[in-house]
VEXVEXZA-533340 format. One record per residue (C-alpha): residue number from 0; y, z, x. Coordinates in nm, 3 decimals. Each point is the difference from the previous one (the first is absolute). Example, Ala and Ser with C-alpha at 12.3 -4.5 7.8 and 13.67 -1.06 7.14 Angstrom:
BEGIN
PATI resi       v       w       u
PATI    0  -0.450   0.780   1.230
PATI    1   0.344  -0.066   0.137
This chain:
BEGIN
PATI resi       v       w       u
PATI    0  10.985  10.554   4.433
PATI    1   0.394  -0.044   0.008
PATI    2   0.038   0.128  -0.357
PATI    3  -0.206   0.323   0.124
PATI    4   0.225   0.052   0.307
PATI    5   0.313  -0.062  -0.223
PATI    6  -0.123   0.261  -0.236
PATI    7  -0.063   0.247   0.290
PATI    8   0.350  -0.061   0.152
PATI    9   0.160   0.057  -0.333
PATI   10  -0.198   0.312  -0.067
PATI   11   0.059   0.167   0.327
PATI   12   0.382  -0.073  -0.015
PATI   13   0.014   0.205  -0.325
PATI   14  -0.218   0.266   0.149
PATI   15   0.208   0.011   0.334
PATI   16   0.304   0.048  -0.204
PATI   17  -0.148   0.308  -0.168
PATI   18  -0.072   0.131   0.349
PATI   19   0.348   0.007   0.122
PATI   20   0.098   0.383  -0.003
PATI   21   0.282   0.141  -0.196
PATI   22   0.276   0.144   0.270
PATI   23  -0.034   0.328  -0.166
PATI   24  -0.385   0.011   0.053
PATI   25   0.027  -0.126   0.357
PATI   26  -0.202   0.189   0.249
PATI   27   0.118   0.065   0.373
PATI   28  -0.115  -0.170   0.304
PATI   29  -0.232   0.234   0.203
PATI   30   0.009   0.010   0.361
PATI   31  -0.340  -0.041   0.174
PATI   32   0.069   0.012   0.379
PATI   33   0.307  -0.037   0.203
PATI   34   0.028  -0.240   0.298
PATI   35  -0.078  -0.359   0.088
PATI   36  -0.378   0.043   0.049
PATI   37  -0.048   0.128  -0.348
PATI   38   0.117  -0.297  -0.227
PATI   39  -0.243  -0.100  -0.266
PATI   40  -0.083  -0.374   0.019
PATI   41  -0.291   0.003  -0.261
PATI   42  -0.183   0.254  -0.231
PATI   43  -0.289   0.007  -0.223
PATI   44  -0.131   0.254  -0.252
PATI   45  -0.291   0.200   0.110
PATI   46  -0.021   0.248  -0.278
PATI   47   0.167   0.099  -0.319
PATI   48  -0.039   0.323  -0.194
PATI   49   0.196   0.159  -0.264
PATI   50   0.279   0.130   0.206
PATI   51  -0.083  -0.125   0.356
PATI   52  -0.013  -0.357   0.140
PATI   53  -0.105  -0.088   0.352
PATI   54   0.086  -0.312   0.191
PATI   55  -0.125  -0.160   0.328
PATI   56   0.314  -0.133   0.185
PATI   57   0.052  -0.220   0.312
PATI   58   0.259   0.021   0.269
PATI   59   0.116  -0.322   0.164
PATI   60  -0.010   0.155   0.358
PATI   61  -0.105  -0.200   0.311
PATI   62  -0.002   0.269   0.263
PATI   63  -0.332   0.147   0.139
PATI   64   0.068   0.362  -0.103
PATI   65   0.182  -0.069  -0.329
PATI   66  -0.168   0.044  -0.347
PATI   67  -0.147  -0.277  -0.202
PATI   68  -0.137   0.177  -0.314
PATI   69   0.087   0.316  -0.207
PATI   70  -0.109   0.167  -0.331
PATI   71   0.309   0.105  -0.210
PATI   72  -0.083   0.251  -0.322
PATI   73   0.256   0.026  -0.278
PATI   74  -0.041   0.304  -0.215
PATI   75   0.228   0.029  -0.294
PATI   76   0.347   0.009   0.098
PATI   77  -0.051   0.133   0.344
PATI   78   0.078  -0.192   0.312
PATI   79  -0.289  -0.212   0.148
PATI   80  -0.261   0.156   0.216
PATI   81  -0.058  -0.206   0.319
PATI   82  -0.298  -0.011   0.194
PATI   83  -0.028  -0.252   0.314
PATI   84  -0.326  -0.173   0.055
PATI   85  -0.173  -0.110   0.336
PATI   86  -0.101  -0.347   0.042
PATI   87  -0.366   0.008   0.126
PATI   88  -0.039  -0.052   0.376
PATI   89  -0.277  -0.239  -0.038
PATI   90   0.233  -0.250  -0.163
PATI   91   0.268  -0.199   0.126
PATI   92   0.350   0.153  -0.070
PATI   93   0.203  -0.231  -0.253
PATI   94   0.369  -0.099   0.059
PATI   95   0.253  -0.008  -0.249
PATI   96  -0.207   0.082  -0.332
PATI   97   0.223  -0.127  -0.299
PATI   98  -0.215   0.051  -0.328
PATI   99  -0.319   0.163  -0.128
PATI  100  -0.190  -0.048  -0.314
PATI  101  -0.317   0.155  -0.156
PATI  102  -0.290  -0.197  -0.061
PATI  103  -0.069  -0.022  -0.385
PATI  104  -0.330   0.186  -0.098
PATI  105  -0.063   0.159   0.364
PATI  106   0.092   0.356   0.032
PATI  107   0.217   0.093   0.301
PATI  108  -0.024  -0.364   0.122
PATI  109   0.317  -0.160   0.113
PATI  110   0.130  -0.316   0.191
PATI  111   0.306   0.030   0.207
PATI  112   0.203  -0.286   0.140
PATI  113   0.185  -0.050   0.319
PATI  114   0.299  -0.236   0.012
PATI  115  -0.179  -0.254   0.221
PATI  116  -0.275  -0.031  -0.270
PATI  117  -0.278   0.223   0.112
PATI  118  -0.169   0.199  -0.291
PATI  119  -0.186   0.323   0.077
PATI  120  -0.259   0.105  -0.256
PATI  121   0.009   0.374   0.034
PATI  122  -0.177   0.303  -0.181
PATI  123   0.181   0.322  -0.059
PATI  124  -0.261   0.270   0.044
PATI  125   0.012   0.330  -0.169
PATI  126   0.103   0.177   0.302
PATI  127   0.319  -0.206   0.055
PATI  128  -0.170  -0.215   0.271
PATI  129   0.002  -0.383  -0.016
PATI  130  -0.292  -0.253   0.069
PATI  131   0.090  -0.346   0.085
PATI  132  -0.281  -0.245  -0.168
PATI  133   0.152  -0.331   0.093
PATI  134   0.302  -0.176   0.143
PATI  135   0.067  -0.360  -0.092
PATI  136   0.298  -0.236   0.002
PATI  137   0.153  -0.159  -0.313
PATI  138  -0.008  -0.396  -0.040
PATI  139   0.288  -0.205   0.126
PATI  140   0.169   0.220   0.237
PATI  141   0.237  -0.144   0.210
PATI  142   0.246   0.152   0.301
PATI  143   0.276   0.004  -0.242
PATI  144  -0.194   0.195  -0.268
PATI  145   0.144   0.357  -0.082
PATI  146  -0.193   0.154  -0.285
PATI  147   0.131   0.279  -0.227
PATI  148  -0.205   0.061  -0.304
PATI  149  -0.377   0.020  -0.086
PATI  150  -0.186   0.049  -0.331
PATI  151  -0.336  -0.019  -0.140
PATI  152  -0.096  -0.025  -0.361
PATI  153  -0.298  -0.106  -0.202
PATI  154   0.081  -0.288  -0.255
PATI  155  -0.289  -0.118  -0.218
PATI  156  -0.271   0.082   0.265
PATI  157   0.195  -0.147   0.289
PATI  158   0.145   0.222   0.265
PATI  159   0.349  -0.132   0.047
PATI  160   0.182   0.068   0.337
PATI  161   0.375  -0.052   0.015
PATI  162   0.218   0.030   0.307
PATI  163   0.362  -0.126   0.102
PATI  164   0.211  -0.123   0.289
PATI  165   0.309   0.204  -0.053
PATI  166   0.264  -0.285   0.045
PATI  167   0.337   0.087   0.121
PATI  168   0.356  -0.095  -0.094
PATI  169  -0.012  -0.361  -0.096
PATI  170  -0.370  -0.041   0.069
PATI  171  -0.198   0.073  -0.321
PATI  172  -0.294   0.217   0.001
PATI  173  -0.351  -0.154  -0.048
PATI  174  -0.245   0.140  -0.242
PATI  175  -0.355  -0.062   0.080
PATI  176  -0.319   0.069  -0.189
PATI  177  -0.375  -0.077  -0.019
PATI  178  -0.348   0.130  -0.076
PATI  179  -0.138   0.269   0.224
PATI  180  -0.375   0.012   0.082
PATI  181  -0.066   0.358   0.101
PATI  182  -0.340  -0.079   0.157
PATI  183   0.148  -0.278   0.246
PATI  184   0.355   0.108   0.002
PATI  185   0.079  -0.356  -0.066
PATI  186   0.303  -0.120  -0.229
PATI  187  -0.044  -0.299  -0.190
PATI  188   0.212  -0.238  -0.233
PATI  189   0.313   0.116   0.173
PATI  190   0.346  -0.119  -0.158
PATI  191   0.366   0.109   0.053
PATI  192   0.349  -0.007  -0.146
PATI  193   0.333   0.070   0.144
PATI  194   0.241   0.261  -0.159
PATI  195   0.364   0.103   0.047
PATI  196   0.148   0.300  -0.167
PATI  197   0.366   0.022  -0.122
PATI  198   0.022   0.355   0.104
PATI  199   0.054   0.125   0.264
PATI  200   0.153  -0.303   0.183
PATI  201   0.155  -0.097   0.311
PATI  202  -0.128  -0.061   0.353
PATI  203  -0.182   0.340   0.019
PATI  204  -0.217  -0.041  -0.318
PATI  205  -0.374  -0.004   0.008
PATI  206  -0.107  -0.165  -0.316
PATI  207  -0.339   0.194  -0.018
PATI  208  -0.063   0.340   0.165
PATI  209  -0.288   0.105  -0.199
PATI  210  -0.218  -0.119  -0.316
PATI  211  -0.246   0.119  -0.227
PATI  212  -0.204  -0.164  -0.269
PATI  213  -0.111   0.173  -0.297
PATI  214  -0.309  -0.046  -0.224
PATI  215   0.173  -0.251  -0.215
PATI  216   0.084  -0.225   0.280
PATI  217   0.376   0.085   0.005
PATI  218   0.138  -0.022   0.348
PATI  219   0.264   0.284   0.086
PATI  220   0.205  -0.064   0.328
PATI  221   0.272   0.224   0.191
PATI  222   0.273  -0.162   0.180
PATI  223   0.252   0.165   0.264
PATI  224   0.271  -0.061   0.228
PATI  225  -0.042   0.135   0.358
PATI  226   0.336  -0.039   0.219
PATI  227  -0.141   0.254   0.263
PATI  228  -0.153   0.347   0.054
PATI  229   0.298   0.167  -0.133
PATI  230   0.048  -0.207  -0.315
PATI  231   0.155  -0.019  -0.248
PATI  232  -0.318  -0.113  -0.205
PATI  233  -0.032  -0.142  -0.345
PATI  234  -0.300  -0.069  -0.197
PATI  235  -0.140  -0.150  -0.338
PATI  236  -0.332  -0.020  -0.161
PATI  237  -0.081  -0.313  -0.215
PATI  238  -0.287  -0.135  -0.211
PATI  239  -0.053  -0.315   0.186
PATI  240  -0.245  -0.189  -0.244
PATI  241  -0.373   0.025  -0.096
PATI  242  -0.333  -0.101   0.116
PATI  243  -0.266  -0.136  -0.224
PATI  244  -0.344  -0.156   0.009
PATI  245  -0.093  -0.328  -0.150
PATI  246  -0.269  -0.264   0.088
PATI  247  -0.142   0.272   0.267
PATI  248   0.337  -0.047   0.176
PATI  249   0.285   0.261   0.044
PATI  250   0.361  -0.130  -0.088
PATI  251   0.334   0.158   0.042
PATI  252   0.280  -0.041  -0.243
PATI  253   0.342   0.094   0.151
PATI  254   0.251   0.211  -0.191
PATI  255   0.282  -0.261  -0.071
PATI  256   0.253   0.257  -0.058
PATI  257  -0.011   0.286   0.282
PATI  258   0.196   0.314  -0.138
PATI  259  -0.039   0.317   0.191
PATI  260  -0.196   0.269  -0.170
PATI  261   0.136   0.250   0.259
PATI  262   0.261  -0.014   0.251
PATI  263   0.129   0.262   0.251
PATI  264   0.236   0.026   0.269
PATI  265  -0.051   0.190   0.332
PATI  266  -0.396  -0.019  -0.008
PATI  267  -0.212  -0.286   0.143
PATI  268  -0.301  -0.007  -0.233
PATI  269  -0.297  -0.125   0.213
PATI  270  -0.278   0.158  -0.222
PATI  271  -0.095  -0.033  -0.347
PATI  272  -0.320   0.104  -0.191
PATI  273  -0.085  -0.010  -0.362
PATI  274  -0.122   0.323  -0.184
PATI  275  -0.224  -0.046  -0.292
PATI  276  -0.039   0.201  -0.318
PATI  277   0.238   0.161  -0.241
PATI  278   0.178   0.206   0.269
PATI  279   0.012  -0.288   0.238
PATI  280   0.236  -0.260   0.072
PATI  281   0.133  -0.112   0.348
PATI  282   0.071   0.181   0.339
PATI  283   0.256  -0.123   0.255
PATI  284  -0.019   0.090   0.368
PATI  285   0.248  -0.055   0.267
PATI  286   0.040  -0.079   0.366
PATI  287   0.358   0.099   0.046
PATI  288  -0.051  -0.029   0.402
PATI  289   0.201   0.272   0.150
PATI  290   0.017   0.182  -0.328
PATI  291  -0.360   0.025  -0.019
PATI  292  -0.190  -0.043  -0.365
PATI  293   0.022   0.104  -0.339
PATI  294  -0.192  -0.084  -0.324
PATI  295   0.128  -0.029  -0.368
PATI  296  -0.163  -0.009  -0.341
PATI  297   0.239  -0.170  -0.223
C-alpha cells in the first residue's frame, strides 16, 4: 500500500512539473463579474466540447437576495458568459457556499458545501433550474469548523469524499476523507490529517481554500492569503498527496515536499477544477472580494 502511494506521489510530481506553463505561453486572467457578490468560491465542470466548457459555480453570499449559483461558459479565447441561477423556493437557502463537486457517473448531479458543513445534493436541469434532492451534514462538525473545499471521486469502486477545514495563520488546515454512501448519505471510515503550506505565509494565510481529487487519487489544493476585501491577495496551487485503496480502506499519503505548481499575486484562488482529456488541465477561479471574480486556464 505504501509503495503504491509512493509511486503515485513520484509520478504526479513529474507530471506536475510538466504542467507548469512556459511564461511565453501563459494565458491571461479572464474577468467573470465585478463586485463582492460575485466571487467564485467553488466550481465544477458541467460540459466539455471541442471549443467550449461550461461550469457550475457557487458564491459564498449570505444575504437573502444574493446569488448562490451560476453557470459560466468559456468559448475559445472569449470572455466567460455568466448566467445567474435561482435557488429553488421549496428548499432552504444556503449560507456561505464554499465548494462544489460533481458526482462521478451521474450526469448534472453535484454536491455543494457550506462553510458550516452542510452539503446540498443538487441537480442542474436542462433549463438552467436547480433541484435540491437532499441536505445533510458532514461528520465531526464543531462550532470552530470553517470548511473550504470539497471533492468526490471514485476509487476502486469506492466513492471517496474529501473536504477540508481551511486553517488560518499558525493553525493548520485539516483534510478529512471517508467513503460516501449515496443511498444513505452517510460517510464511513473517516480519517484526517493536518497540513500547512510554505507559501503564502503570515497571519492571513488560509492553508486550503479549495481542493480536488483526480481519478488517480491525486489531491490538488489551493492556498491563499486574505488580508481584507481590498487585498492584496496571493495564491498558490499544490499537489498535497495521494489517496489509495488497500484492504477495503482508503489511505492518504501526504506529499513530503510541498512545492507550488502555480503561484500568483493579486488574486485569491478559491476554486479549482480538473478538466479531463487532451485539451484539459486545470482551471482556477477567484474570489477577489471587491474586485469580483476571474478565471484562469494555465
